[in-house]
C-alpha positions as CSV (number, residue, x, y, z in Angstrom):
1,M,-17.7,-0.9,-27.9
2,N,-14.8,0.3,-25.8
3,D,-11.3,-0.8,-25.8
4,E,-8.0,0.7,-24.7
5,T,-4.3,-0.2,-24.8
6,R,-1.1,1.2,-23.3
7,R,2.4,0.1,-22.7
8,G,3.0,-1.8,-19.5
9,G,5.5,0.7,-18.2
10,S,3.4,3.8,-18.7
11,G,0.6,3.5,-16.1
12,L,0.5,5.0,-12.6
13,Y,0.2,2.9,-9.5
14,L,-3.0,1.4,-8.0
15,V,-4.0,3.1,-4.7
16,V,-6.3,1.5,-2.3
17,A,-6.5,3.5,1.0
18,L,-6.3,1.3,4.1
19,L,-8.6,2.6,6.8
20,A,-7.8,6.1,5.5
21,T,-4.4,6.0,7.1
22,L,-2.9,2.7,6.5
23,G,-1.2,3.2,3.1
24,A,-1.7,1.4,-0.1
25,A,-2.9,-2.1,-0.8
26,P,-2.3,-4.2,-3.9
27,C,-4.7,-4.0,-6.8
28,S,-7.6,-6.4,-6.8
29,L,-10.3,-7.8,-8.9
30,F,-13.7,-8.2,-7.1
31,G,-12.0,-9.0,-3.8
32,Q,-9.3,-11.2,-5.3
33,E,-5.7,-10.1,-5.0
34,A,-4.1,-9.4,-8.4
35,P,-1.5,-11.8,-9.6
36,G,1.8,-11.2,-7.8
37,Y,3.8,-11.2,-11.1
38,L,2.2,-7.9,-12.2
39,S,4.8,-5.1,-12.0
40,P,3.8,-1.8,-10.1
41,P,3.2,0.2,-13.3
42,I,0.6,-2.3,-14.4
43,H,-1.4,-2.1,-11.2
44,D,-3.3,1.0,-12.2
45,P,-4.4,-0.2,-15.6
46,F,-5.4,-3.5,-14.2
47,N,-7.5,-1.8,-11.5
48,T,-9.1,0.4,-14.2
49,Y,-9.9,-2.8,-16.2
50,A,-11.5,-4.4,-13.1
51,Q,-14.0,-1.5,-13.0
52,Q,-15.1,-1.7,-16.6
53,P,-18.3,-3.3,-17.8
54,P,-18.3,-6.8,-19.2
55,D,-17.5,-8.5,-21.5
56,R,-13.9,-7.6,-20.8
57,A,-10.4,-9.2,-20.9
58,F,-6.9,-8.3,-19.9
59,A,-3.9,-9.5,-21.9
60,L,-0.3,-9.4,-20.7
61,G,3.0,-9.7,-22.5
62,P,6.7,-9.3,-21.4
63,G,6.8,-5.5,-21.4
64,G,3.3,-4.6,-22.6
65,W,-0.4,-5.2,-22.1
66,G,-3.8,-4.7,-23.7
67,T,-7.4,-4.7,-22.6
68,A,-10.9,-4.6,-24.0
69,H,-14.3,-4.0,-22.3
70,G,-17.9,-3.6,-23.2
71,Q,-17.7,-6.2,-26.0
72,P,-20.6,-8.2,-27.4
73,S,-19.0,-11.5,-26.2
74,L,-16.2,-12.7,-24.0
75,Q,-14.4,-14.2,-27.0
76,T,-14.5,-10.9,-28.8
77,A,-13.0,-9.2,-25.7
78,R,-10.2,-11.8,-25.6
79,D,-9.4,-11.3,-29.2
80,I,-9.3,-7.5,-29.0
81,A,-7.3,-7.5,-25.8
82,L,-4.7,-9.8,-27.4
83,A,-4.6,-7.7,-30.5
84,N,-4.0,-4.5,-28.5
85,C,-1.3,-6.2,-26.5
86,R,0.4,-7.5,-29.6
87,E,0.7,-4.0,-31.0
88,H,3.6,-3.6,-28.5
89,V,5.0,-7.1,-27.8
90,D,5.0,-10.3,-29.8
91,Q,3.9,-12.7,-27.0
92,C,0.7,-12.0,-25.2
93,V,-1.7,-14.2,-23.1
94,V,-5.1,-13.4,-21.5
95,I,-4.7,-13.3,-17.7
96,A,-8.1,-12.1,-16.7
97,E,-11.7,-12.4,-18.1
98,N,-14.5,-10.4,-16.6
99,E,-14.1,-10.9,-12.8
100,T,-12.0,-14.1,-13.1
101,I,-8.2,-14.2,-12.9
102,V,-7.4,-17.1,-15.3
103,R,-3.6,-17.1,-14.9
104,R,-2.4,-17.2,-11.3
105,K,1.2,-18.0,-12.2
106,A,3.6,-15.9,-14.3
107,P,2.9,-16.7,-18.0
108,F,6.5,-15.7,-19.0
109,P,9.9,-16.2,-17.4
110,D,10.4,-13.1,-15.3
111,P,8.1,-10.9,-17.4
112,V,8.8,-7.8,-15.4
113,A,11.5,-7.6,-12.8
114,R,10.1,-6.5,-9.4
115,P,12.1,-4.0,-7.2
116,T,14.6,-5.7,-5.0
117,L,13.4,-3.5,-2.1
118,V,10.0,-5.3,-1.9
119,A,11.2,-8.8,-2.6
120,P,11.3,-9.8,1.1
121,M,7.6,-8.7,1.4
122,D,6.4,-10.9,-1.5
123,A,5.4,-13.6,1.0
124,W,3.0,-11.3,2.9
125,S,-0.5,-11.4,1.5
126,A,-2.9,-8.5,1.5
127,E,-5.0,-10.1,4.2
128,T,-1.9,-10.6,6.4
129,A,-0.8,-7.0,5.9
130,L,-4.2,-5.7,6.8
131,L,-4.3,-7.9,9.9
132,L,-0.9,-6.6,11.0
133,A,-1.9,-3.1,10.4
134,L,-5.1,-3.5,12.5
135,S,-3.0,-5.1,15.3
136,G,-0.6,-2.2,15.1
137,L,-3.4,0.3,15.6
138,L,-4.6,-1.7,18.6
139,V,-1.1,-1.7,20.1
140,L,-0.9,2.1,19.5
141,V,-4.3,2.7,21.3
142,L,-3.1,0.5,24.2
143,G,0.2,2.4,24.4
144,T,-1.7,5.7,24.5
145,V,-3.8,4.6,27.5
146,V,-0.7,3.3,29.3
147,A,1.4,6.4,28.5
148,A,-1.4,8.7,29.8
149,Q,-1.9,6.7,33.0
150,F,1.6,5.6,33.8
151,P,4.1,8.1,32.4
152,L,7.8,7.3,32.5
153,Y,9.7,10.6,32.6
154,L,13.4,10.3,31.9
155,F,16.5,12.3,30.8
156,D,16.4,15.9,32.1
157,T,16.8,18.6,29.5
158,G,17.8,22.0,30.8
159,L,15.8,24.9,29.4
160,S,17.5,27.3,31.9
161,D,19.3,27.1,35.2
162,V,16.1,26.6,37.1
163,L,13.6,25.1,34.6
164,K,14.0,21.4,33.6
165,I,11.9,19.2,31.3
166,R,11.6,15.4,31.0
167,M,9.9,13.4,28.2
168,N,7.4,10.6,28.7
169,Y,9.1,7.5,27.3
170,T,6.2,5.1,28.0
171,L,4.9,5.3,24.4
172,F,8.2,4.5,22.8
173,P,8.1,0.7,22.9
174,F,4.5,0.7,21.8
175,G,5.4,3.0,18.9
176,A,8.2,0.7,17.9
177,L,5.9,-2.3,17.9
178,Y,3.3,-0.3,15.9
179,F,5.7,0.6,13.2
180,F,6.9,-3.0,13.1
181,C,3.3,-4.1,12.4
182,M,3.2,-1.5,9.6
183,L,6.2,-2.7,7.8
184,P,4.2,-4.7,5.2
185,T,2.1,-1.6,4.5
186,F,5.2,0.5,4.1
187,F,6.8,-2.0,1.7
188,R,3.7,-2.3,-0.4
189,A,3.5,1.5,-0.7
190,A,7.2,1.6,-1.7
191,Q,6.2,-0.4,-4.9
192,R,4.3,2.6,-6.2
193,D,5.4,5.4,-8.5
194,F,6.5,8.3,-6.4
195,S,5.9,10.9,-9.1
196,T,3.0,12.6,-7.4
197,P,2.6,14.3,-4.0
198,F,-0.4,12.0,-3.4
199,T,1.8,9.0,-3.6
200,W,4.1,10.4,-0.9
201,A,1.1,11.2,1.2
202,L,-0.1,7.7,1.1
203,F,3.3,6.3,1.9
204,A,3.5,8.6,4.9
205,A,-0.1,7.8,6.0
206,P,0.8,5.1,8.6
207,M,2.8,7.7,10.5
208,L,-0.3,9.8,11.0
209,P,-1.8,7.8,13.9
210,Y,1.4,8.0,15.8
211,L,1.6,11.7,15.3
212,L,-2.0,12.0,16.5
213,V,-1.1,10.1,19.7
214,V,1.8,12.4,20.4
215,W,-0.5,15.4,19.9
216,Y,-3.1,13.8,22.2
217,L,-0.6,13.2,25.0
218,Y,0.7,16.7,24.6
219,E,-2.8,18.2,24.9
220,R,-3.3,16.1,28.1
221,G,-0.1,17.3,29.5
222,A,1.3,13.8,29.7
223,L,4.0,14.1,27.0
224,F,6.4,16.3,29.1
225,E,7.0,17.0,32.7
226,R,8.3,20.5,33.6
227,F,9.7,21.3,37.0
228,E,11.8,23.9,38.7
229,L,14.9,23.3,40.7
230,D,15.2,24.7,44.2
């Protein structure tokens, strides 16, 4: 038999890479998005619970949690998860059993306050964020093709009295639309615990495709135009 328990505020965040460069997605249980009332520190233990063998249960309280897995019966898993949770808080309820989320709504009034920064993004589901991210990538690919074929060189920059340089601004509106599509991904990543370099890398991951496009245009000679004055 295996069981574990921790305080709700002690876990690290859940990280799900989105197409290797699209940042973090919310924790899930066999394809189901985790309850929205779970605070970011509970995402990681909940994700760990989802990967454990049955019979298992996850109990939540206002400020604590408990879990049990590998039990001889589901009822035993429930009882142990509740007992583990009650070691830290008085009120606990089971919110997940095996692969089923049994409580979709918050069991306690405001059990854990969510960061104000991400409140506007609560309405965006994981599927919508993924769809917008994929749309943003398509926009960026289209912008790369257009920028390479139809460069728009503006604003001379003097390197010397005779040599001038102009930047290709065709990519800029496509880049702005790309980052707009990536906003839900950025906000979801902002919910995580920024205590490790890996977290910062995941947060910055959506910027990688844009940087690759800039490098690609530079290698093709389509990022700048250099010319000499007579």
